[in-house]
Biopython code that builds the backbone (N, CA, C, O; Angstrom):
import numpy as np
from Bio.PDB.StructureBuilder import StructureBuilder

atoms = [
    (1, "MET", "N", (0.824, -1.186, 0.000)),
    (1, "MET", "CA", (0.000, 0.000, 0.000)),
    (1, "MET", "C", (0.875, 1.258, 0.000)),
    (1, "MET", "O", (0.600, 2.219, -0.719)),
    (2, "LYS", "N", (1.950, 1.234, 0.833)),
    (2, "LYS", "CA", (2.837, 2.392, 0.886)),
    (2, "LYS", "C", (3.547, 2.580, -0.452)),
    (2, "LYS", "O", (3.743, 3.709, -0.903)),
    (3, "LYS", "N", (3.934, 1.462, -1.089)),
    (3, "LYS", "CA", (4.628, 1.559, -2.371)),
    (3, "LYS", "C", (3.723, 2.185, -3.423)),
    (3, "LYS", "O", (4.161, 3.028, -4.207)),
    (4, "ASN", "N", (2.471, 1.772, -3.437)),
    (4, "ASN", "CA", (1.543, 2.335, -4.424)),
    (4, "ASN", "C", (1.347, 3.828, -4.200)),
    (4, "ASN", "O", (1.288, 4.598, -5.158)),
    (5, "LEU", "N", (1.246, 4.241, -2.940)),
    (5, "LEU", "CA", (1.067, 5.653, -2.633)),
    (5, "LEU", "C", (2.292, 6.451, -3.062)),
    (5, "LEU", "O", (2.167, 7.516, -3.666)),
    (6, "LEU", "N", (3.487, 5.927, -2.746)),
    (6, "LEU", "CA", (4.719, 6.622, -3.123)),
    (6, "LEU", "C", (4.872, 6.703, -4.642)),
    (6, "LEU", "O", (5.278, 7.736, -5.172)),
    (7, "LEU", "N", (4.548, 5.618, -5.337)),
    (7, "LEU", "CA", (4.643, 5.618, -6.798)),
    (7, "LEU", "C", (3.653, 6.602, -7.413)),
    (7, "LEU", "O", (3.986, 7.305, -8.367)),
    (8, "SER", "N", (2.456, 6.654, -6.878)),
    (8, "SER", "CA", (1.472, 7.589, -7.436)),
    (8, "SER", "C", (1.876, 9.031, -7.158)),
    (8, "SER", "O", (1.667, 9.895, -8.010)),
    (9, "LEU", "N", (2.450, 9.319, -5.988)),
    (9, "LEU", "CA", (2.918, 10.668, -5.695)),
    (9, "LEU", "C", (4.076, 11.058, -6.622)),
    (9, "LEU", "O", (4.136, 12.189, -7.103)),
    (10, "ALA", "N", (4.985, 10.123, -6.866)),
    (10, "ALA", "CA", (6.103, 10.390, -7.759)),
    (10, "ALA", "C", (5.604, 10.639, -9.184)),
    (10, "ALA", "O", (6.105, 11.535, -9.864)),
    (11, "LEU", "N", (4.619, 9.850, -9.644)),
    (11, "LEU", "CA", (4.052, 10.022, -10.980)),
    (11, "LEU", "C", (3.354, 11.380, -11.086)),
    (11, "LEU", "O", (3.484, 12.069, -12.098)),
    (12, "LEU", "N", (2.628, 11.757, -10.062)),
    (12, "LEU", "CA", (1.945, 13.041, -10.049)),
    (12, "LEU", "C", (2.944, 14.203, -10.106)),
    (12, "LEU", "O", (2.711, 15.196, -10.795)),
    (13, "ALA", "N", (4.066, 14.069, -9.372)),
    (13, "ALA", "CA", (5.087, 15.119, -9.384)),
    (13, "ALA", "C", (5.729, 15.241, -10.758)),
    (13, "ALA", "O", (5.974, 16.352, -11.229)),
    (14, "VAL", "N", (6.006, 14.112, -11.409)),
    (14, "VAL", "CA", (6.613, 14.125, -12.740)),
    (14, "VAL", "C", (5.657, 14.747, -13.747)),
    (14, "VAL", "O", (6.071, 15.556, -14.578)),
    (15, "LEU", "N", (4.385, 14.379, -13.682)),
    (15, "LEU", "CA", (3.406, 14.934, -14.622)),
    (15, "LEU", "C", (3.219, 16.426, -14.400)),
    (15, "LEU", "O", (3.096, 17.185, -15.362)),
    (16, "ALA", "N", (3.195, 16.853, -13.146)),
    (16, "ALA", "CA", (3.007, 18.271, -12.858)),
    (16, "ALA", "C", (4.202, 19.091, -13.330)),
    (16, "ALA", "O", (4.024, 20.184, -13.867)),
    (17, "SER", "N", (5.414, 18.579, -13.140)),
    (17, "SER", "CA", (6.594, 19.325, -13.583)),
    (17, "SER", "C", (6.668, 19.362, -15.103)),
    (17, "SER", "O", (7.099, 20.361, -15.678)),
    (18, "GLY", "N", (6.252, 18.284, -15.758)),
    (18, "GLY", "CA", (6.233, 18.261, -17.223)),
    (18, "GLY", "C", (5.227, 19.237, -17.782)),
    (18, "GLY", "O", (5.499, 19.902, -18.781)),
    (19, "ALA", "N", (4.063, 19.338, -17.154)),
    (19, "ALA", "CA", (3.042, 20.272, -17.619)),
    (19, "ALA", "C", (3.496, 21.707, -17.411)),
    (19, "ALA", "O", (3.242, 22.569, -18.252)),
    (20, "ARG", "N", (4.162, 21.965, -16.306)),
    (20, "ARG", "CA", (4.653, 23.322, -16.045)),
    (20, "ARG", "C", (5.742, 23.694, -17.064)),
    (20, "ARG", "O", (5.776, 24.822, -17.555)),
    (21, "ALA", "N", (6.619, 22.751, -17.375)),
    (21, "ALA", "CA", (7.683, 23.031, -18.342)),
    (21, "ALA", "C", (7.096, 23.271, -19.726)),
    (21, "ALA", "O", (7.617, 24.092, -20.482)),
    (22, "ALA", "N", (6.014, 22.563, -20.072)),
    (22, "ALA", "CA", (5.411, 22.747, -21.389)),
    (22, "ALA", "C", (4.689, 24.083, -21.479)),
    (22, "ALA", "O", (4.629, 24.677, -22.556)),
    (23, "SER", "N", (4.144, 24.563, -20.375)),
    (23, "SER", "CA", (3.401, 25.816, -20.411)),
    (23, "SER", "C", (4.327, 27.034, -20.338)),
    (23, "SER", "O", (3.909, 28.141, -20.675)),
    (24, "HIS", "N", (5.560, 26.848, -19.908)),
    (24, "HIS", "CA", (6.506, 27.963, -19.773)),
    (24, "HIS", "C", (7.008, 28.361, -21.152)),
    (24, "HIS", "O", (7.509, 27.524, -21.903)),
    (25, "ARG", "N", (6.872, 29.639, -21.482)),
    (25, "ARG", "CA", (7.341, 30.117, -22.781)),
    (25, "ARG", "C", (8.813, 30.459, -22.685)),
    (25, "ARG", "O", (9.244, 31.158, -21.768)),
    (26, "SER", "N", (9.560, 29.973, -23.618)),
    (26, "SER", "CA", (10.983, 30.303, -23.629)),
    (26, "SER", "C", (11.202, 31.482, -24.574)),
    (26, "SER", "O", (10.764, 31.468, -25.724)),
    (27, "GLU", "N", (11.875, 32.482, -24.071)),
    (27, "GLU", "CA", (12.173, 33.654, -24.878)),
    (27, "GLU", "C", (13.683, 33.740, -25.058)),
    (27, "GLU", "O", (14.452, 33.423, -24.150)),
    (28, "ILE", "N", (14.081, 34.163, -26.218)),
    (28, "ILE", "CA", (15.501, 34.304, -26.497)),
    (28, "ILE", "C", (15.947, 35.674, -25.993)),
    (28, "ILE", "O", (15.395, 36.705, -26.377)),
    (29, "LEU", "N", (16.926, 35.663, -25.153)),
    (29, "LEU", "CA", (17.465, 36.908, -24.623)),
    (29, "LEU", "C", (18.749, 37.240, -25.364)),
    (29, "LEU", "O", (19.621, 36.389, -25.542)),
    (30, "GLU", "N", (18.849, 38.476, -25.789)),
    (30, "GLU", "CA", (20.069, 38.915, -26.451)),
    (30, "GLU", "C", (20.921, 39.648, -25.434)),
    (30, "GLU", "O", (20.541, 40.710, -24.939)),
    (31, "LEU", "N", (22.063, 39.083, -25.128)),
    (31, "LEU", "CA", (22.977, 39.689, -24.178)),
    (31, "LEU", "C", (23.967, 40.565, -24.920)),
    (31, "LEU", "O", (24.315, 40.272, -26.064)),
    (32, "PRO", "N", (24.429, 41.639, -24.286)),
    (32, "PRO", "CA", (25.391, 42.501, -24.973)),
    (32, "PRO", "C", (26.728, 41.793, -25.161)),
    (32, "PRO", "O", (27.170, 41.039, -24.294)),
    (33, "ALA", "N", (27.352, 42.038, -26.276)),
    (33, "ALA", "CA", (28.653, 41.427, -26.569)),
    (33, "ALA", "C", (29.750, 42.296, -25.972)),
    (33, "ALA", "O", (29.699, 43.523, -26.055)),
    (34, "LEU", "N", (30.720, 41.662, -25.384)),
    (34, "LEU", "CA", (31.854, 42.377, -24.815)),
    (34, "LEU", "C", (33.027, 42.297, -25.778)),
    (34, "LEU", "O", (33.352, 41.223, -26.283)),
    (35, "VAL", "N", (33.650, 43.419, -26.026)),
    (35, "VAL", "CA", (34.812, 43.477, -26.909)),
    (35, "VAL", "C", (36.023, 43.826, -26.052)),
    (35, "VAL", "O", (36.041, 44.852, -25.372)),
    (36, "VAL", "N", (37.025, 42.970, -26.093)),
    (36, "VAL", "CA", (38.240, 43.197, -25.321)),
    (36, "VAL", "C", (39.352, 43.549, -26.295)),
    (36, "VAL", "O", (39.632, 42.811, -27.240)),
    (37, "GLU", "N", (39.969, 44.676, -26.048)),
    (37, "GLU", "CA", (41.081, 45.087, -26.892)),
    (37, "GLU", "C", (42.369, 44.919, -26.116)),
    (37, "GLU", "O", (42.511, 45.449, -25.014)),
    (38, "ALA", "N", (43.309, 44.183, -26.687)),
    (38, "ALA", "CA", (44.595, 43.940, -26.050)),
    (38, "ALA", "C", (45.651, 43.892, -27.143)),
    (38, "ALA", "O", (45.350, 43.563, -28.290)),
    (39, "PRO", "N", (46.870, 44.215, -26.795)),
    (39, "PRO", "CA", (47.929, 44.112, -27.813)),
    (39, "PRO", "C", (48.090, 42.650, -28.229)),
    (39, "PRO", "O", (47.886, 41.751, -27.413)),
    (40, "PRO", "N", (48.452, 42.404, -29.483)),
    (40, "PRO", "CA", (48.527, 41.020, -29.959)),
    (40, "PRO", "C", (49.582, 40.188, -29.225)),
    (40, "PRO", "O", (49.373, 38.996, -28.997)),
    (41, "TYR", "N", (50.688, 40.785, -28.860)),
    (41, "TYR", "CA", (51.725, 40.035, -28.167)),
    (41, "TYR", "C", (52.210, 40.856, -26.975)),
    (41, "TYR", "O", (52.693, 41.977, -27.132)),
    (42, "THR", "N", (52.076, 40.284, -25.793)),
    (42, "THR", "CA", (52.615, 40.947, -24.617)),
    (42, "THR", "C", (54.064, 40.510, -24.434)),
    (42, "THR", "O", (54.552, 39.643, -25.160)),
    (43, "ASN", "N", (54.742, 41.104, -23.473)),
    (43, "ASN", "CA", (56.148, 40.755, -23.238)),
    (43, "ASN", "C", (56.300, 39.285, -22.847)),
    (43, "ASN", "O", (57.256, 38.631, -23.263)),
    (44, "ALA", "N", (55.373, 38.766, -22.057)),
    (44, "ALA", "CA", (55.456, 37.366, -21.635)),
    (44, "ALA", "C", (55.285, 36.429, -22.821)),
    (44, "ALA", "O", (55.993, 35.429, -22.937)),
    (45, "VAL", "N", (54.348, 36.754, -23.696)),
    (45, "VAL", "CA", (54.126, 35.912, -24.881)),
    (45, "VAL", "C", (55.351, 35.957, -25.786)),
    (45, "VAL", "O", (55.747, 34.934, -26.346)),
    (46, "ARG", "N", (55.943, 37.114, -25.930)),
    (46, "ARG", "CA", (57.158, 37.222, -26.749)),
    (46, "ARG", "C", (58.299, 36.398, -26.161)),
    (46, "ARG", "O", (59.033, 35.742, -26.901)),
    (47, "ALA", "N", (58.456, 36.426, -24.823)),
    (47, "ALA", "CA", (59.529, 35.654, -24.181)),
    (47, "ALA", "C", (59.311, 34.161, -24.366)),
    (47, "ALA", "O", (60.259, 33.426, -24.643)),
    (48, "VAL", "N", (58.076, 33.707, -24.215)),
    (48, "VAL", "CA", (57.781, 32.275, -24.394)),
    (48, "VAL", "C", (58.018, 31.874, -25.845)),
    (48, "VAL", "O", (58.585, 30.815, -26.115)),
    (49, "TYR", "N", (57.588, 32.713, -26.771)),
    (49, "TYR", "CA", (57.781, 32.407, -28.189)),
    (49, "TYR", "C", (59.266, 32.345, -28.549)),
    (49, "TYR", "O", (59.688, 31.462, -29.297)),
    (50, "ALA", "N", (60.062, 33.282, -28.018)),
    (50, "ALA", "CA", (61.502, 33.270, -28.287)),
    (50, "ALA", "C", (62.162, 32.029, -27.698)),
    (50, "ALA", "O", (63.045, 31.442, -28.322)),
    (51, "SER", "N", (61.739, 31.626, -26.499)),
    (51, "SER", "CA", (62.283, 30.424, -25.880)),
    (51, "SER", "C", (61.927, 29.181, -26.694)),
    (51, "SER", "O", (62.747, 28.277, -26.858)),
    (52, "LEU", "N", (60.713, 29.149, -27.193)),
    (52, "LEU", "CA", (60.284, 28.012, -28.021)),
    (52, "LEU", "C", (61.082, 27.942, -29.312)),
    (52, "LEU", "O", (61.470, 26.857, -29.747)),
    (53, "GLN", "N", (61.330, 29.094, -29.927)),
    (53, "GLN", "CA", (62.119, 29.111, -31.153)),
    (53, "GLN", "C", (63.554, 28.657, -30.892)),
    (53, "GLN", "O", (64.143, 27.961, -31.719)),
    (54, "ALA", "N", (64.125, 29.050, -29.736)),
    (54, "ALA", "CA", (65.481, 28.625, -29.390)),
    (54, "ALA", "C", (65.533, 27.114, -29.184)),
    (54, "ALA", "O", (66.489, 26.465, -29.609)),
    (55, "MET", "N", (64.522, 26.554, -28.540)),
    (55, "MET", "CA", (64.499, 25.096, -28.339)),
    (55, "MET", "C", (64.335, 24.359, -29.656)),
    (55, "MET", "O", (64.932, 23.301, -29.854)),
    (56, "LYS", "N", (63.528, 24.910, -30.563)),
    (56, "LYS", "CA", (63.362, 24.285, -31.878)),
    (56, "LYS", "C", (64.671, 24.321, -32.659)),
    (56, "LYS", "O", (64.998, 23.370, -33.369)),
    (57, "ALA", "N", (65.428, 25.426, -32.530)),
    (57, "ALA", "CA", (66.711, 25.531, -33.231)),
    (57, "ALA", "C", (67.709, 24.519, -32.695)),
    (57, "ALA", "O", (68.466, 23.930, -33.467)),
    (58, "GLN", "N", (67.722, 24.307, -31.387)),
    (58, "GLN", "CA", (68.624, 23.312, -30.805)),
    (58, "GLN", "C", (68.228, 21.906, -31.240)),
    (58, "GLN", "O", (69.097, 21.063, -31.466)),
    (59, "ALA", "N", (66.942, 21.646, -31.358)),
    (59, "ALA", "CA", (66.489, 20.315, -31.751)),
    (59, "ALA", "C", (66.769, 20.035, -33.216)),
    (59, "ALA", "O", (66.888, 18.874, -33.606)),
    (60, "ALA", "N", (66.877, 21.066, -34.031)),
    (60, "ALA", "CA", (67.108, 20.876, -35.455)),
    (60, "ALA", "C", (68.551, 20.482, -35.762)),
    (60, "ALA", "O", (68.821, 19.891, -36.807)),
    (61, "VAL", "N", (69.481, 20.803, -34.860)),
    (61, "VAL", "CA", (70.889, 20.483, -35.086)),
    (61, "VAL", "C", (71.095, 18.987, -34.824)),
    (61, "VAL", "O", (70.749, 18.500, -33.748)),
    (62, "PRO", "N", (71.657, 18.251, -35.797)),
    (62, "PRO", "CA", (71.893, 16.821, -35.563)),
    (62, "PRO", "C", (72.981, 16.618, -34.512)),
    (62, "PRO", "O", (73.955, 17.368, -34.449)),
    (63, "ALA", "N", (72.796, 15.608, -33.705)),
    (63, "ALA", "CA", (73.762, 15.316, -32.645)),
    (63, "ALA", "C", (74.228, 13.873, -32.784)),
    (63, "ALA", "O", (73.462, 12.989, -33.166)),
    (64, "ALA", "N", (75.487, 13.656, -32.468)),
    (64, "ALA", "CA", (76.043, 12.303, -32.511)),
    (64, "ALA", "C", (75.833, 11.655, -31.149)),
    (64, "ALA", "O", (76.146, 12.242, -30.114)),
    (65, "VAL", "N", (75.309, 10.459, -31.162)),
    (65, "VAL", "CA", (75.057, 9.731, -29.925)),
    (65, "VAL", "C", (75.954, 8.504, -29.916)),
    (65, "VAL", "O", (75.912, 7.687, -30.836)),
    (66, "ALA", "N", (76.770, 8.378, -28.866)),
    (66, "ALA", "CA", (77.658, 7.226, -28.747)),
    (66, "ALA", "C", (76.854, 6.027, -28.248)),
    (66, "ALA", "O", (76.125, 6.112, -27.260)),
    (67, "LEU", "N", (77.007, 4.918, -28.952)),
    (67, "LEU", "CA", (76.268, 3.724, -28.565)),
    (67, "LEU", "C", (77.008, 2.898, -27.525)),
    (67, "LEU", "O", (76.416, 2.024, -26.892)),
    (68, "GLU", "N", (78.284, 3.163, -27.345)),
    (68, "GLU", "CA", (79.075, 2.409, -26.376)),
    (68, "GLU", "C", (79.277, 3.250, -25.126)),
    (68, "GLU", "O", (79.476, 4.463, -25.202)),
    (69, "LEU", "N", (79.225, 2.604, -23.999)),
    (69, "LEU", "CA", (79.453, 3.292, -22.735)),
    (69, "LEU", "C", (80.851, 2.956, -22.243)),
    (69, "LEU", "O", (81.117, 1.803, -21.904)),
    (70, "PRO", "N", (81.757, 3.938, -22.197)),
    (70, "PRO", "CA", (83.122, 3.650, -21.780)),
    (70, "PRO", "C", (83.202, 3.214, -20.318)),
    (70, "PRO", "O", (84.144, 2.513, -19.949)),
    (71, "ALA", "N", (82.285, 3.590, -19.511)),
    (71, "ALA", "CA", (82.324, 3.197, -18.095)),
    (71, "ALA", "C", (82.149, 1.689, -17.942)),
    (71, "ALA", "O", (82.654, 1.098, -16.987)),
    (72, "LEU", "N", (81.440, 1.072, -18.873)),
    (72, "LEU", "CA", (81.259, -0.382, -18.787)),
    (72, "LEU", "C", (82.512, -1.144, -19.218)),
    (72, "LEU", "O", (82.690, -2.302, -18.840)),
    (73, "LYS", "N", (83.370, -0.516, -19.996)),
    (73, "LYS", "CA", (84.574, -1.195, -20.465)),
    (73, "LYS", "C", (85.668, -1.206, -19.405)),
    (73, "LYS", "O", (86.518, -2.096, -19.427)),
    (74, "THR", "N", (85.680, -0.275, -18.504)),
    (74, "THR", "CA", (86.729, -0.235, -17.485)),
    (74, "THR", "C", (86.487, -1.334, -16.465)),
    (74, "THR", "O", (85.349, -1.671, -16.140)),
    (75, "ARG", "N", (87.571, -1.875, -15.977)),
    (75, "ARG", "CA", (87.462, -2.947, -14.981)),
    (75, "ARG", "C", (87.259, -2.330, -13.609)),
    (75, "ARG", "O", (87.890, -1.335, -13.252)),
    (76, "LEU", "N", (86.390, -2.927, -12.873)),
    (76, "LEU", "CA", (86.125, -2.439, -11.528)),
    (76, "LEU", "C", (87.168, -3.007, -10.576)),
    (76, "LEU", "O", (87.512, -4.187, -10.644)),
    (77, "VAL", "N", (87.658, -2.165, -9.702)),
    (77, "VAL", "CA", (88.622, -2.601, -8.705)),
    (77, "VAL", "C", (87.845, -3.127, -7.513)),
    (77, "VAL", "O", (87.007, -2.432, -6.938)),
    (78, "GLN", "N", (88.140, -4.367, -7.155)),
    (78, "GLN", "CA", (87.426, -4.943, -6.024)),
    (78, "GLN", "C", (87.909, -4.317, -4.735)),
    (78, "GLN", "O", (89.066, -3.915, -4.615)),
    (79, "GLY", "N", (87.002, -4.238, -3.767)),
    (79, "GLY", "CA", (87.343, -3.663, -2.482)),
    (79, "GLY", "C", (88.337, -4.532, -1.735)),
    (79, "GLY", "O", (88.564, -5.679, -2.118)),
    (80, "THR", "N", (88.927, -4.009, -0.687)),
    (80, "THR", "CA", (89.935, -4.750, 0.072)),
    (80, "THR", "C", (89.301, -5.816, 0.955)),
    (80, "THR", "O", (89.945, -6.821, 1.258)),
    (81, "ALA", "N", (88.061, -5.623, 1.371)),
    (81, "ALA", "CA", (87.421, -6.605, 2.257)),
    (81, "ALA", "C", (86.861, -7.744, 1.417)),
    (81, "ALA", "O", (86.125, -7.511, 0.459)),
    (82, "PRO", "N", (87.211, -8.980, 1.779)),
    (82, "PRO", "CA", (86.668, -10.123, 1.027)),
    (82, "PRO", "C", (85.183, -10.319, 1.368)),
    (82, "PRO", "O", (84.692, -9.872, 2.405)),
    (83, "LEU", "N", (84.508, -10.990, 0.471)),
    (83, "LEU", "CA", (83.099, -11.273, 0.711)),
    (83, "LEU", "C", (82.958, -12.339, 1.793)),
    (83, "LEU", "O", (83.711, -13.312, 1.811)),
    (84, "VAL", "N", (82.005, -12.160, 2.682)),
    (84, "VAL", "CA", (81.791, -13.078, 3.791)),
    (84, "VAL", "C", (80.452, -13.759, 3.589)),
    (84, "VAL", "O", (79.452, -13.110, 3.281)),
    (85, "THR", "N", (80.440, -15.072, 3.763)),
    (85, "THR", "CA", (79.182, -15.788, 3.657)),
    (85, "THR", "C", (78.388, -15.613, 4.944)),
    (85, "THR", "O", (78.961, -15.600, 6.034)),
    (86, "VAL", "N", (77.095, -15.482, 4.821)),
    (86, "VAL", "CA", (76.233, -15.234, 5.976)),
    (86, "VAL", "C", (75.199, -16.329, 6.044)),
    (86, "VAL", "O", (74.646, -16.735, 5.022)),
    (87, "ARG", "N", (74.935, -16.811, 7.250)),
    (87, "ARG", "CA", (73.921, -17.826, 7.443)),
    (87, "ARG", "C", (72.633, -17.156, 7.883)),
    (87, "ARG", "O", (72.623, -16.363, 8.824)),
    (88, "LEU", "N", (71.535, -17.483, 7.189)),
    (88, "LEU", "CA", (70.245, -16.884, 7.494)),
    (88, "LEU", "C", (69.584, -17.650, 8.628)),
    (88, "LEU", "O", (69.621, -18.880, 8.660)),
    (89, "ALA", "N", (68.986, -16.929, 9.546)),
    (89, "ALA", "CA", (68.258, -17.556, 10.663)),
    (89, "ALA", "C", (66.895, -17.968, 10.191)),
    (89, "ALA", "O", (66.263, -17.269, 9.399)),
    (90, "LYS", "N", (66.440, -19.094, 10.670)),
    (90, "LYS", "CA", (65.091, -19.560, 10.347)),
    (90, "LYS", "C", (64.110, -18.903, 11.291)),
    (90, "LYS", "O", (64.373, -18.728, 12.481)),
    (91, "SER", "N", (62.976, -18.546, 10.728)),
    (91, "SER", "CA", (61.973, -17.916, 11.602)),
    (91, "SER", "C", (60.789, -18.818, 11.812)),
    (91, "SER", "O", (59.851, -18.451, 12.519)),
]
sb = StructureBuilder()
sb.init_structure("model")
sb.init_model(0)
sb.init_chain("A")
sb.init_seg("    ")
for serial, (resi, resn, name, xyz) in enumerate(atoms, 1):
    if name == "N":
        sb.init_residue(resn, " ", resi, " ")
    sb.init_atom(name, np.array(xyz, "f"), 0.0, 1.0, " ", f" {name:<3s}", serial, name[0])
structure = sb.get_structure()
């Protein structure tokens, strides 16, 4: 009984809101347009653009990349202390 009452109240609310929305006339409002005048390039924009151009110029220059690592070819000097074997405790 409570479910039927709640469902009918919900249906009535939906129908009432739909009828109100259908009866409401929508009018188009014309809002004033805002015009903002600013210089095309400020000092910050010029600095960023110059930095970007400098990075592009550096990237355009071909660079030689060594495929071999000389550090891997050198022999490592072992430390003076010898390695000690350790026995693990059982837990």
